[in-house]
C-alpha positions as CSV (number, residue, x, y, z in Angstrom):
1,M,22.2,126.5,27.1
2,S,24.4,124.5,29.3
3,K,23.9,124.2,33.0
4,D,27.3,125.8,33.7
5,Y,26.2,128.9,31.6
6,G,22.8,128.9,33.4
7,N,24.6,128.8,36.7
8,K,26.8,131.7,35.8
9,Q,23.8,133.6,34.3
10,K,21.9,133.4,37.7
11,H,24.8,134.4,39.9
12,E,26.1,137.0,37.8
13,S,22.8,138.5,36.7
14,R,22.6,142.4,36.6
15,N,18.8,142.2,37.0
16,P,18.3,143.9,40.5
17,I,15.3,141.6,41.5
18,Q,17.1,138.4,40.6
19,R,20.5,139.7,42.5
20,A,18.2,140.3,45.5
21,L,16.8,137.1,45.3
22,I,20.2,135.5,45.0
23,H,21.6,137.5,48.1
24,H,18.6,136.4,50.0
25,F,19.4,132.8,49.2
26,K,23.0,132.9,50.2
27,S,22.6,135.0,53.3
28,R,20.0,132.3,54.5
29,A,22.3,129.6,53.7
30,I,25.2,131.1,55.5
31,R,23.0,131.7,58.6
32,L,21.9,128.3,58.6
33,V,25.6,126.9,58.3
34,Q,26.7,129.2,60.8
35,G,24.1,128.0,63.4
36,V,25.4,124.5,63.1
37,A,29.2,125.6,63.3
38,P,30.5,122.8,61.2
39,R,34.4,122.1,61.1
40,S,34.2,120.9,57.6
41,I,31.8,121.4,54.6
42,L,31.3,119.5,51.2
43,E,29.3,120.9,48.6
44,V,27.9,118.4,46.1
45,G,27.5,119.6,42.7
46,C,29.3,122.8,43.6
47,G,29.9,124.2,40.0
48,E,31.9,127.3,39.9
49,G,32.2,127.9,43.3
50,Y,29.6,130.7,43.9
51,M,28.1,129.2,47.4
52,L,31.4,128.2,48.8
53,D,32.7,131.6,48.0
54,A,29.7,133.2,49.7
55,L,30.3,131.0,52.7
56,S,34.1,132.0,52.9
57,R,33.2,135.8,52.3
58,G,30.3,135.5,55.0
59,G,32.6,134.5,57.8
60,V,32.4,130.6,57.7
61,T,35.8,129.3,59.0
62,A,35.1,125.5,58.2
63,A,37.3,123.8,55.8
64,L,35.6,124.0,52.6
65,H,35.3,121.0,49.7
66,G,33.5,121.0,46.5
67,V,32.8,118.3,43.8
68,D,31.2,118.7,40.5
69,F,31.1,116.4,37.2
70,S,32.2,119.4,35.1
71,E,36.0,120.2,34.8
72,P,35.3,123.7,33.5
73,A,33.1,124.3,36.5
74,I,35.8,123.2,38.7
75,E,38.4,125.2,37.0
76,D,36.3,128.2,37.3
77,A,35.7,127.4,41.1
78,R,39.5,126.9,41.5
79,T,40.0,130.5,40.1
80,R,37.4,132.0,42.4
81,L,38.5,130.2,45.5
82,G,41.9,129.8,45.3
83,A,43.3,128.1,48.4
84,R,40.1,128.5,50.5
85,A,38.7,125.3,49.1
86,E,39.8,121.9,48.0
87,L,38.0,121.0,44.8
88,E,37.8,118.1,42.5
89,A,36.0,117.2,39.4
90,R,34.7,114.0,40.8
91,D,31.4,111.9,41.4
92,A,30.3,112.3,45.0
93,R,29.5,108.6,45.0
94,E,33.2,107.9,44.9
95,L,33.7,110.0,47.9
96,A,31.4,108.0,49.8
97,D,32.9,104.7,48.7
98,D,36.3,105.9,50.0
99,G,34.7,106.5,53.3
100,R,35.0,110.4,53.2
101,T,32.8,112.3,55.6
102,F,32.2,115.9,56.4
103,D,30.2,117.6,59.2
104,L,27.9,119.4,56.7
105,V,27.2,118.4,53.3
106,M,25.3,120.8,50.9
107,M,23.4,119.9,47.8
108,L,21.9,123.1,46.4
109,E,19.9,123.6,43.0
110,V,21.0,120.0,41.9
111,L,18.4,117.4,42.7
112,E,15.9,119.0,40.3
113,H,18.4,117.9,37.4
114,I,19.0,114.4,38.5
115,P,16.5,111.6,36.9
116,D,16.6,109.5,40.0
117,P,17.1,112.0,42.9
118,A,16.2,109.4,45.6
119,Q,19.6,107.5,44.8
120,M,21.5,110.4,46.2
121,L,19.7,110.5,49.6
122,P,21.7,107.3,51.0
123,I,24.8,108.7,49.4
124,L,24.5,112.0,51.2
125,D,23.7,110.1,54.4
126,R,27.0,108.4,54.2
127,L,28.9,111.5,53.5
128,T,27.6,113.5,56.1
129,R,28.5,112.9,59.8
130,R,25.4,115.2,61.0
131,H,24.1,117.9,59.0
132,L,22.7,118.4,55.5
133,L,21.6,121.6,53.6
134,L,19.6,121.1,50.5
135,S,17.4,123.2,48.0
136,V,15.4,122.9,45.2
137,P,13.2,125.2,43.1
138,W,9.7,125.8,45.1
139,E,7.0,124.6,42.6
140,P,4.8,125.9,41.3
141,M,6.0,129.2,42.3
142,F,9.4,128.9,40.5
143,R,7.6,128.2,37.1
144,G,5.0,130.9,37.7
145,L,7.8,133.5,38.0
146,N,9.5,132.4,35.1
147,M,6.3,132.6,33.1
148,A,5.8,136.2,34.7
149,R,9.1,137.3,33.3
150,G,8.6,135.6,29.9
151,K,11.0,132.9,30.5
152,H,10.5,129.2,29.1
153,V,7.0,130.3,28.2
154,R,6.5,127.5,25.7
155,A,7.3,125.1,28.5
156,F,4.8,126.8,30.9
157,G,7.8,128.3,32.8
158,N,9.8,125.1,33.3
159,D,13.6,125.1,32.8
160,P,14.1,122.3,30.3
161,E,17.1,121.1,32.6
162,H,14.7,120.6,35.5
163,V,13.4,116.9,35.5
164,N,11.9,116.8,39.1
165,H,9.3,119.5,40.4
166,W,8.7,119.6,44.1
167,S,6.0,121.5,46.2
168,R,7.5,122.8,49.6
169,R,5.7,120.1,51.3
170,G,6.5,117.4,48.6
171,F,10.2,118.2,49.2
172,F,9.7,117.7,53.0
173,R,8.1,114.3,52.3
174,F,11.0,113.3,50.1
175,I,13.6,114.1,52.7
176,E,11.9,112.9,56.0
177,P,12.5,109.1,55.4
178,H,16.1,109.7,55.5
179,F,16.7,113.0,57.4
180,E,15.1,114.9,60.4
181,I,14.1,118.5,59.2
182,L,15.6,121.0,61.5
183,E,14.6,124.3,59.8
184,A,13.1,125.4,56.7
185,P,13.3,129.1,56.2
186,L,11.3,131.0,53.6
187,V,13.5,131.5,50.6
188,A,11.1,131.9,47.7
189,P,11.1,131.0,45.0
190,W,13.2,128.0,46.4
191,T,12.7,125.4,49.4
192,M,15.7,125.2,51.5
193,V,16.2,122.8,54.4
194,L,18.6,122.1,57.0
195,A,18.2,118.6,58.1
196,Q,20.4,116.1,60.2
197,R,20.9,112.5,60.0
198,R,18.2,110.3,61.9
199,G,19.8,109.3,65.4
200,S,22.3,112.2,65.4
């Protein structure tokens, strides 16, 4: 199963429990974004644009930008968002090298897929003028729920594409050397963090 397919399956699931969890995730993210009122937002690893679309529909008026490695995902995002967002099939490191910055940078459900996730934190620090919104699966809860619904049972509930696993406290420790955590609402089975650059 490709990551793109898995992302679509998650956001377009007809399972009422999964739909409720995704709705809660999006609602909390929208609330956090509205609380810091950014004028520009970049989503790193935006995929098919589901989260940017949710922000737009949720009343966020910031200029929206998204980057993702996958050209097919970006094409889906363009279909979904039209002129509401600037979207590129591009590496976020290139944006940082170009000196592009944004009021808020989001990286949602991506870090668990990256073999060396620590390399992204300085890049995110360069991309954001102030705020950062991050999320990862909340372990071991995430794997436990997968086991309970019979998903990835042979891997003890672990999604084969997830190469990093953080407890809630473990993810805080991962972020804190680079960013000051402002809010971390309960959004089970994910850990979501609103942070800001140190010294902002």
